[in-house]
N, C-alpha and C positions, 0 to 999 in steps of 0.2 A: 447116708445123706442126712444133713441136719437142717432144722428149721427152728428159728428162735422167736421169742416174745413172751414176756411175763413168766419166765421159767419153763415155758413149754419146750419140749424137745420131741418133735415128731418128724416123721418123714421117711420116705423110702424112695429109692430111685429105681426105676424100672427101665431097662433098655430093651427096646424091641428091635427086631430086625428091620433095618431101614431099607427102603427101595428107592431107586432113582432112575430116571430116563437118561441114559448116557448121552443121548443126542441133543439134549436141550438143557438150558439153564433157566432158573436155578435148579439145583438138585437137592432133594430132601434126603438128608443123611441119617435121620433117626428120630425117635420119639422118646421123650423123657416124661416121667410121671413123678410128681411130688405129692406129699400129703401133709396138710397143715390143719390145725384146729380153726374153727370159726372165731370171730371177734378178736383176732389178733390186732394189735395196734398198728397204725400206719408206719411204714418203714421197717417192720419186722422182717427178719431174714427168712427167705423161703428156700433158696438153694444156690449153689455156686455153679452156674451154668457153664462158665468157661472151663472150670476144672472137670465138670462132668462130661463135657464134650471133647476134652483134650485140646482145647484151644489156648493160644497165648492171649493174655489180657489185652495186648495192643491190637489184636485182631478185631475186638469189639469196636474199637475206635476207628481203625482204618476201614473196616467193613461197614461203618455206619449202622451198627446193629440196632434194631428197634423192635418193639412188640406190636404185633398186628392182631386185631380182633375183628370178628365179623360184625359185631354190634358196637355201639358207641360206649359201652361200659368197659372200663379198664380197672380190674381189681389188682392185677400184678404189674409191677413196673420193673425196668431193667436199669441197674447201676453199671454204666459202661466202665467206670474207673477201675472197679475191682471184680466185675463180672458176676455180681450177685443179683438174684431175683428177690425183690422185696415187695411187701404189701403196699399197694398204692392207695387203695380205698378199703375202708373197714368192711369185712365180709360177714353178713348175717345169713347163715345157712337156711333159716326158716323163711327169710324173705327171698332168697335166691332160688331155692328148690322146693319150698313148701313141704308137702307130706312125703316127697320122694326121699327115701333113705340114702340112696347113692347120689351124692351131690359132688359135682366137680366143675372146674373152670378150665376151659381149653383156649389156647391162643398159639400164635406162631411167632417165632423169632426169625427175623430176616436179616441176612447179611448181603452186602454188595461188594463188587470187585474181588472175586467173582460173586455172583448171586447165589446164595444158599438159603435154605429154609429148614427150620427145625420146629417140630410140633411139640408143645409142652402142655401137659394136663396136670392140674393141681386138684387133688381130692380134698374136699372140705369136710373135716371130721366134726361131728356134732359134739357140743359140750352142754352140760346141764345148766343152761342159762335161762330156762323157762319153767315155771311151776305149773302144775295142773290147775285148771280153772273150770269150775262148774258153770254151766250156762245161767243158772239161777242161784241166788243166795239162799233161797228157801223153797222147799218142795212140799206141796200139799197133796196128800194121797188119801183118796176115799176108798175104804174097804168095807165090804159087807160083813156083818157079823157071822153070816153063814158061810163065809169063805172056807173052803175045805183046806185041810192041811196039805201043804205042798203047793198051794197056789203061788203063782209067780207074779210079781209086780215089778215091771221094768222101771228102772230109774234112769234119769238122764246122766249119761256118762260125762266124766270130766274130760277136758281137752288139754292135751300137752303137745305143743308144736315140736318138741324135740323128737328124736328118733332113736332107735336102738335101745340100749339099756337106760338111756336118759328119759325115755318117754314113760307114759303111765304103766305101772307094773301091777299094782294091786289096790284093792279097796278094803276098808274095815268099817264095821257098823257097830255102834254102841247105842243103847244096850241091845242084848240079843235074847230078851225074854220071849218074844213071839216070832221074831224074824231073824233070818240069817241071809247071807249074801250068796249068790250064785253068779260067778263071773265066767263068761265064755268069750272066746275070740271070734270076731266077726269075719265076714268075707274080705273086707278091706284091711284086715290086720288090726282093726279097732277092738277094744274090749267092751262087751255088752254086759252090763251089770243088772241083775234081777234081785229083788228082795223076795225071799221065799218064806211063806208062813209055816212055821213048824209047831206052833202052839195055838189052839183055838182062841178066837177073840170073843169077848163077852161085852157087848155094848153096854149092858146094864151095870157091869163092874167098872168099865173104863171107856169113855167115849173117845178120848184122844190119847195118842201115843207120840211122844217126841223122841226122835232118833237123830244120831249124828253119824253122817256118812263121810269117811275120810278117803281121799285118793292119794296114793303114794307113787312116786316114780323110782327108778333104779339108779339115779345118779349119785355121785359123791361130790359134795354132801347131798343128802336126800332132800327132795322138796315135796310138799304136800299141799292139799286143799281140802276144805271141809264144807259141808252143806247140811243145813238142818232140815229134817224130814218131819212134817206134821201129819200124822195119820188120823183120819176121821173115820170112825167105825159106822158103817151104814147098815141099814136093816134090809134084809130079804133080797137081795140081788145075787143070785148064785150062778149065773152064766155070763161069761165074758165074751166080747166080740172076737171073731176069728177071721183073719184075712183069707181070701180065696187062694192066694199064692204066698209062699214064704219069701219069694223074691221076685221083683218085677224087673224086666230088662227091656229097654227100648233105645231108640236112636233119634237124633235130631241133626238136621243139616245146619252148618254154621251160617250165620247171618239170617236165620229164620225170623220172620216178622213176629213182632210182639203179639201176645194173646193167642198164639198158636198152641193147641192142646198137644202136649207131648204124650201123655198116657193117662189112664184112669185106674185108681185102686178101689177095691171094695172089700167089705168085711161083713160077716153075718153074726147074729146073736140069737141063741136059742130062746131067749126070753121073748115075751110078747112085745116088748118095747124095742125091738131090733131096729126100727126105723129111726130111732133117735141116736144113731151112731155118729160121732164126730171124728173128722180126720184132720190131722195136722202133722207138720214136719217135726222131726225129733233130731236133736243134735245138729241143728242147721247152722252152717258156717255163713259168714257174711257174703261169700261168693255165691253160694246157692241161694241165699235170700235175695241177692240182687238180680239173679237170673230166672228163678222159678218161683211159682206160687201154687198152693193147693186149695181147692174149694172145700171148705169144712163140711159141707153137706153132701156134695156129690163125689168128692174124691178125685176130681179132675186136676191134673198137673198142667200148668200153662207157662209159656215163655213170657217173661216180663222184662228181660234185658237183652243186650247184644251178645250173642254167643260167637266166640272167636276160636277157631280150631287151633290157631297158633298159640293160644294161651292155655286153653283147657281142652284136652282130648276126651275126657270122661268125667262123669259126675256120679257119686254114690250118695243117695239121699235116704235117710231113715224116716219112715212114716208110721204114725200111731193111730189106732182106732179105739175109741172109748165110748162106752154107753153111759146112760144116765145113772147107772148104779155104780159107776166108777171102775167097772171092769174094762181092761184094755188089752190090746194085742198089737204087736209091732211087726213091721216088715221093712224091706229096703227096696229102693228103686235104683237100678243101674242104668245111666243114660250115657250112650256113646255119641260123640260129636263126629259128624261126617264132613270131611274136608271138601271145599269147593275151590276152584282156581280163581282166587280173588287177590292174589299177590303177584305183581310183576317181578321178574328177576332184578336183582340189585347188583350193579356192576361197581366194583371197587378197584381203583388203580393202586396197587400196592407199591409199585416203583415204576418211574417213567423218566427216560432221558429225552429232554425236550429238543436236543440237537444231536445229530449224528454226522460223522464225517462222510464225505461223498465217496471215499475209498474204503468204506466199511465192507468187510467180507460178507458174503451171503451166510445167513444163520446168526447174525449178530442180534442179541436180545435188545429190543427197544423198550419193552414194558412188560411188567408182571401184573396179571389181572386175576382178581377173585370174583366169582359170580355165585350168588346165593339166591335161593327161592324158599320162602318160609312155608310154602305149601308142601304137601306130601304126595307120595305115589308118583303117578305120571305127571301130576301138576308141578312137581319139583325137578323133573328131568329137563336140563337146559342144553340148548345148542348155541354155540358162540361162533360168530363169523364176522368178516370185514368186507369192505368193498372189493369188487373184482377189478381187474386191470390196474393193479397197483403192485409196486415191487416189494410187497410185504405179505406175510401170511401169519395166521394164528394157529398155534398148536397147543394141545392139552398136555400138561405135565403131570398133574394129579387130578383127583376128583374136584371139580369146580375151580380148578386153577389152570390158567392159560398163559402162554408166552406169545408176545408179538415180536416176530423176528423178520429180518430182511430176507427177501426171496431171490433178489437179483441185484446186479450192480446199480449204483446210484450215480447220477450226474447232476450236479448243482446247476451247471450252465443251462440244462434243459428244464429242470424243475427244481426250484429253490425251496419249496415249502409244500408239505402234504397235510391235508386234513383227513385223518383216518377215522372212519366211523365204525365203531364196534357195536354189533347188534347181538343181544342175547334173547332167545325165544324159548319159553317153557313148553312142556308137552300137554298142557291143559286143553280143554275144549270149551270155548274157543281159546286159542293160545294167547298168552300175554307176552309182551316184549318190552325191552328198554334199550336205549342207545346211549353211547358215550362217544364224544368226538375228541380226538387227540390231535393237537397241532404240533407237527414235527418239522423242524427246520433242518435243512441240509447245510452243514458247515463246509466252507470252501477249503479245497486243497489246491496247492499251486501246481496245477497240471496243464496250464496253458502258457506258452511263451508269448510275449508281445508281438503283434503283427503290425507292420507299417501299412499306411493307407496306400502307398505306391511302392512298386518294386524298384523304381529308379527315380531319383529326384534330379531335375535340371534347374539350376538357378543362374540368373544373369545379374551382373553387377557392373556398373560403369566404373571405369578407372578413375583415379584421383578421388576416390570416395573418402569421406572423413572416417576416422576410426570409430568403432562401435556402431557402424552402419548395419542394419538388419538385412540379411541376405535372403533368408527364407525360413520357414517353420516346418519342421518334420513332426509327424504325429504318429504314434503307435497306440493300438488299442489292445488291452488284455481282457480276455473273457472272464478271468477270475474276478474275485470280489475283495474289497477291503484292502489290506496291506498287500495282498498278492496281486492286486490290480493296479497298484501305484507304480507308474512307469517313470524311470529316470533315464536321462539321455547322456551319452558320453561320446567323445571323439576317440577313435582308435589311433593310437600313436603312430606317427609316420614323419617322414622328412619331405620338405619341399624346398628345392633349390639350395640344399645343404643346410637348411635351418629346420628346427622342429615345426611340425604343423601347427602346434598350439600358439606359435608366435604370429601366425597369419589368421587363424580361425579360432573362435570360441563358441561354446554352445551353452545355453541355459539348461541346467540339468532337470528342471521341473517343467518348463514350457516347451522345450525343444526348439527354441528360437536360435538360429545360427547368426553370429555376429562376425564382422570383419574387424580384426584387431589392428590392422594397419592399412594404409592406403595402397591400392594395387596400381601397377603400371602395365598397361597393355603391351607396351613395347618390350617389356622384360618377361611378362608372364601372361599368356593368353588364356589358359584354362588349366584346371587340375581336378583330380578326383580325390575323394576321401571317403572313409567308412565311418558311419554313425551307428553306435550300439544302443539299443533300447533294452533296459534291464528292469524287471519287476522287483517288488520288495518281498518276495516270498523267501522261504528257507527250505531248501537251497534256492537261490534265485535263478530264474530262466531269462534268457536274452535272445535277441535277434539283431542282425546287422542289415544295413541298407547302404547302397552306394549313392553318393551325392556328387554330381558334376557341377563345378563352379566355372562359369564361362565369363571372362572379363570382356566387357564391351569397350570399344575404342571411343575416345573423345578427342576433339580437335585441340590438343594441348601442345602441339609442336608446329612452329612456323616453317614454311618452306626454306630450304637451304640451297643457295645458289652455288653450283659447282663450276660453272663457266659463264661469263669470264671471271677469272680469279681477281678479287678485290685486294689490292695491296697499296699501302701508303708510301712505300719507298720510291716507286717510280711510276711514271705515267705511261699506261699502255693504251694504244689507240688502234682502232680498226681503220684501214685505208680503203677508201672508195675512189676509184679513178673517175675522172671527170667524164670519161666516155661511157660510164656505166649506163646500161639500159634500164627501162622500167622493170621492176621485179628483181633487181640485182640483190643477191644474198650478201648482206653486209656481215652478219655474224648470227650466231644462234645462242640464245640464253638457255642454259641447261640447269634445271633445279630439281630437287627431290624433296619429298615429305615423308618422314618416318611413320606418320599415321597410316591408317588403312581405310579402305572403302572410299566413300565420297570425301572424307577428310583429307585424302591424298590426291584428289583430282585437282590439278593445277591449271590455272589460266593466266595469261600474260597480257599486260596492258601497258601502253606507253603513257607514262605519267607526265613527263616534261621532255621537251625537245627544243633545241635551238631553232629548228625549222620543222614544225609539225607536218608541213605539206610535203616534206621530202622523204620521210621514213614512216613505216608502219611495222607493227609487231603481230605475228601470228597468235591468235587467241589460244590455241591448243598446243602449238609446237614451239613457240618462243622464237621463231625465226624473224630477224629484222631485215626487211627488204626496202628497196627504194620504190616509191609510188609514182615518181615522175622522172623525167630526164634531168640529169645534173647539168647545171649551167655555170657559166663563168661568174655569175653574180652570187652564187652560193658561197657562203663563208667556208674557209678551209677548216676552221675548228667547229665541230659539231659535238654537242654533249646531249646524250639521251639518258633519261631515267625510266627504267622499266620496273613495274610492280608485278611481282609474282604472288598470286593469291590462291589459297586453297578453297575447297567447297564446303568447309565445315560451318557449323552454327555455334558461336559466331566465327566468322572466317578469320584466318591469320594470313599475314603477307610478309614479303621480304622485298627490299628495294635494291636494285643494282644500277650503278652508274656506268655508262659506256661512252668512251671518247672516240669519236669518229673523225677522221681527217679526209677531207675531200682534196685529193692531190694526186699527181701522176708520178712523183718521185719521192724517195725517202728523205733527201736533204730538205726538200720543201716542208715536209711534215715535221722534221726535227727543228727547223728554225721557228716554225709556228708554235710548237708545243712547249718550247722552252719558256715561252711567255706565260704559260698557265701558272696561276698562283693557287697555292693550296688554300682551300677554304678552311677557315678556322672551325674546328669542331668544338662545340661547347659540351662540356660535361653536364649531364643532367643533374648530378649532385651539386655542382658549382652553382647552377641556376637556382636550385632549391635554397642553398645557403644565402645567396644574394637576396632572394625574396624574403627570407626569414630576417636578415639584418635590416632590410628596409622597414619591415613591419615593427621591429623592436624600436628603431629610431623614431618612427612615427608615433608609437605609443608613448615613449618618453617625452616627446615634444608636447603631446596633448596633455599629459599629466602635469608638465611644467606650467603650461598656460593656465590650467585649472587652479594650480596652487597659487600662482601670482594673483589671479582674480580673487581667490578666496582671501588672501592676505589683505588686498586692497579694500575689499568689502568690510573685513573685520576692523581695519583702522578707521574707515569712514564711520562705522557704527560707534566706535570708541569716541571719535571727535564729536559726534552728535551729542553724546552723553555729556561731554565737557562743556559744550556750548549752552547747555540748558541752565546754567547758573549765571544770571545776569548782574549780580551785585558785586562781582569781583572786578577790581581794576588793578592794572599793574602798578607796582611801586618801583620807582627808580631810586635805588639806594644812593645815599650821599656819603662820600668818603671825605672826612676832614683832611685838610692838607698837612697831615703829620707824616711827612716823608722826608727822606734824606737823599740827596742827589737824585731826586725824581722817582724814588721807589717807595711804595706803600709798605709800612711795617706790618700791618695786620689786614687780613681779608675776612670779611663777614659774609656769610651765605644766608640769604633770607628765603624761607620756603613759605609759600602761601597756598593754602588748600581751600577749595570751595566745595561744599556738598551740593548734590543735585536735588535734594528734596527739601532741606531746611532753608535754602537760599541765604544761608549765613556763611561768613568767611572767618577763618582763623588765621592768625599770623604766628608763625613759629620761628623763634630766634635760635639759631644754632650756635653753640659755643665755638669760640675761635680755635682753630687748629694751627699748629706750626708744622712746617716742612711738608705740608700737604694742602691741596686745594680741593674743597668739596663743593661741587656745584650740584645742587639738588634739582632733580627733574621737576619742572613746574607742572603742577596739576591744576593751575588756575584756568578758569573758563569764563567766558563772558557771553552774555546774551545779546546778540546783535541782530539787526534786521538783515535779511538776506541781501538786499541791494548794497548796503554799506559794507557788508562782509565781502562781497565780490570786489568792491573798489579797493578795500584794504589788501585783499589777496593780490590784485594786480600791482599795487604799489610795492608790495613785498617782493614779488617776482622780479621787479626791475632793479632791486638793490643788488649790488655786486660787491665782492670782496675788494679790499684796497688795491688800487692799481700799483703794480710794481714800477710803473714809469714815473711815479711821483719823485720829484727831486727837491730836496731841501738842502740849503747850505749847511755845512757842518757846524757853524757857530750858532745856528738856530735850533739845533736838536738838543732838548733837555736830557738830563739823566746821563746814562752811560754812553749815549751816542755823542756827547760833547767832548771837548778836549779834556784830557786828564782822567777819563773814566777808567775805572778798574775792571778788569775782566770778570772777577768774582762777583762784584756788585751788579754788573750787567747781567750776569747769569741769574742772580737772585731776583732782579726786578723784572726781567722779561718773562712773559708767560705765553703759552699756546692758547690763542683765543680765536674763536670763530672758525676753527677748522682750517685756517690758512697757514699754519706754521708760525714761528716767531717772527715778529716784525723786524725788518732790517734796520729801519729808522723810525724812532718814535715820532708821533704827530706833534705838531706845534700847538700852542695854546689857542690860536685862532681857529685851527681845525677842530679842536675839541669843542669850542663854543658853537661853531657852525653845525656840527653833528648834533649837539644837544638841542639847539633851536629847531633843527629839522625834525627831531623826534617829538618836540613839544607841539609843533605845528600839526604833525600827523595825528597826535593824540587829541587835539582839539577838533579835528575834522571827523574823526570816527566816534561812533557812540560808545564802543568798547574798544579802546585804542590798541593796546599791544597784545590782546588775547590771542589772536591767530598767530602772531609772530612767535609766541612762546610755545606754540603747539609743535610737537616733534614731527608731525606729519609734513610740515612745510620746510623742515630743516632749519638751519640758522637763518633767521629772518633778516637780521641786520648784518649784511656783509660789509656795509659802511658803518664802522663801529662808533660807539659813543665814548668820547674821551672826557676825562675829568681834568680840569686845569691843574697844572703843576704835578701831574701823575702820569706815569707810563703805562698804567693798568688800563685795560679795555673791558668794558661791561658787555656781556653777551648772554643770550638766553639758550644757547645750545648746551644740553647736558652732557654731550660727549666730549667737550673741550675742558681742559684743565687750566687753572691759573694758579700761580704761586700764592701762597697764603701765609700771612704773618699776623702776629698778635696786634690787634687794633682795639681801640676803645669802642664802646657801643656807638652805633651810628646815630647821627643827629639829623634832624629834618633839614632839608635843603631849602633855604629861603628862595622865594621867587626872584629871578634875575632876568633882566631884559638883556639878552645877548645882542651885540651888534651884528648887523647883517654881514655875513661872511661872503667872501668872493665865491662865485660859482665855479665848481669843478665840473669836469665832463660828466661825472655821474649825476651831479645835481642838476645839470642842464637837461640831461635825458629825463630825469624824474619830473622836472617842471613841465616839459613838453607833454609827457604822458598825462599829467593832471589837467592841462589845458584841453587836451583832446577829450578827456572824459567829461 
């Protein structure tokens, strides 16, 4: 076995016979011992535990190998990757073991899956890392000149914490004229050095002697320490103190109160000054100095610190007695510490599984426990136990090691969690104990199938239900937990009326709600059964089935059907009642059926209409039609009965049957009467609907048309109001010079006058002459008139009519193309469409032109703004009686929709005022004059 660090190669591997308890886990398979030097650097190699144990390196990782120590100090660590034990903390043998030569570190290596434990001991080898140290740097020794040869003078020994060959080995003294050294091994393995006088002293020759004492150890390299000894030669003291015992042995109980006297030493001196002996400790360590003290005069040793058996079990103290003459004697005190039960057991959980499956077999290891007590003897004997009445027990695998195992079967559904109290009691008096509580959870195993709340489910649903209607909810409970208790619901496949069951029914897999996929019809399907499966989420899953009865409830969705009398439209069927029929005579019986069930199929019969209600009655339950009185001759032969057959549903449904009854004694009489029956026209419901729809559409269109017309009228009225707001504009009557040939104008000029509504200014626009085209601009002139005058002008305008076709002029009085010798092409060029009345058949005479011109002038003088309204398009062409210009066939008009032929003319000239002769009155002018007089 190798161990490395700074060139060191130490180590030895010792295999001891391993023992294990075959019935329990973990099992201890062996003990390994390594040896390394102290002061190795951290990370130094200690040993390959995987190789030494014959294990695969991956076992360290899979088994979660770890180092366990009973105390909190960890000097050795485990490298799982390569299986090496390495130095985790720097080890100082002197600090770890003190004066004990055999020093070692023990720990356990624990594996899991399966649980295994190996004990490892690492011996710490001492190295010469400490030099001997004298308690004092200078020693003063008083010696009487009468000291006899061979007198021994004890010296304070040097202290070397190392052990073995590295500890203090020898002393040397220089010079050796009078003294030599005598080294002896003490009871505790220490070396006691005495300086022996081998040559007499002569104070008169030399009062002081200076010596050098050297202490050497046996290490390589060798270390040493020196101290200077100053010897003062005294006079006349020839007897040294002598202890009564060469060694004192005593004991003290740990935790002894301070100032308690442990023992008392004494020495005697043959000299007369023996009462002057002084006592003090020699070679006193810091530990002894902190725990004990000695009275210099009385020699009493007292406790001055806290003594702990677990730290120090024994003390060896050297004591020296000296007189005033400098003579001394030495002795040693051995103090044994007695243990008391002052430490409770310490419970350490080495490994613990916080959860165990409920199907775990008895004997399954739950936890590995280590129990330690720092006391000794009976105080360290420990008894470990757990609570009674639990499915667990605790068994001992090794000394101070216990396993917590299952003792019986577990059931999570009964107990899901255990709090296990582990109690450790020592054997002291009084005994001390400690407890540890482990919380163990029982993990669930899928060992319970879902259970439905009912063994059989009955559900009712009314027919004609809408799709996706909720029928009922099934619920199953699983005693398991978590995923094992998550229940899902499924329909077991089957057929219903030749179709898959899934087309009728569906189920929510999570909530168990059953839905109807389609509408049910009671008359086709009254009830059916199906199987629902509840399955949990375990692995493997467990399931359970339940039967669900679906019962369809009838609704009144069918009207009664009349079986008799049969209703046909091809012929008239009548029941014959003889006139001699008595009261209660059975005329006929109405037979009807209803395919519904229950009260929805209970039928009642009522007489709705009858030609003579006082003659017949209908049985409410049986539908029999009987006479209620004697038939008389006054009763009509033709009788028509209407019977209503009604069921008892909510709401009720009904059917109507019409029955023709003939009151007659012979069939020919019946036949003659019933041939006069006329078939009543049956109106189709759909035809009535379309007629109503058409009427609604026509009414809507009519209302929209009325609204549109009113809107247009209002809009035009608003536009006219805007035109009337300009009062400075007056109409201009253009004057055409008499440059014509054969009564036709050569040029036509169009004058456009526009007036603004805000500036109250008017502009005149002259349009250039056009040939072959007549452009009549829409007048935008407006005048401001008083409302009264405006109304008068409107009335006058409405009275004007277009030229009367009955006018007759002799042909010789017609100018232009209407006269003799006129050419058709010239007539076409001179005649124009004016005032919307079409071309004039006969041009007006000159007298008519003057008459019209004077009438227009008179109207202009009467109105404040003469021709404004008449040029407004709202009133249409105002002057149906046109204005003629003498010598011309052209007619002036204000209608923008009419066209007149246009030829090139010179610019217009102003028309001089002319007094026209009073023309003869025409029928139109007479009517106009009469209107004026009335106004």
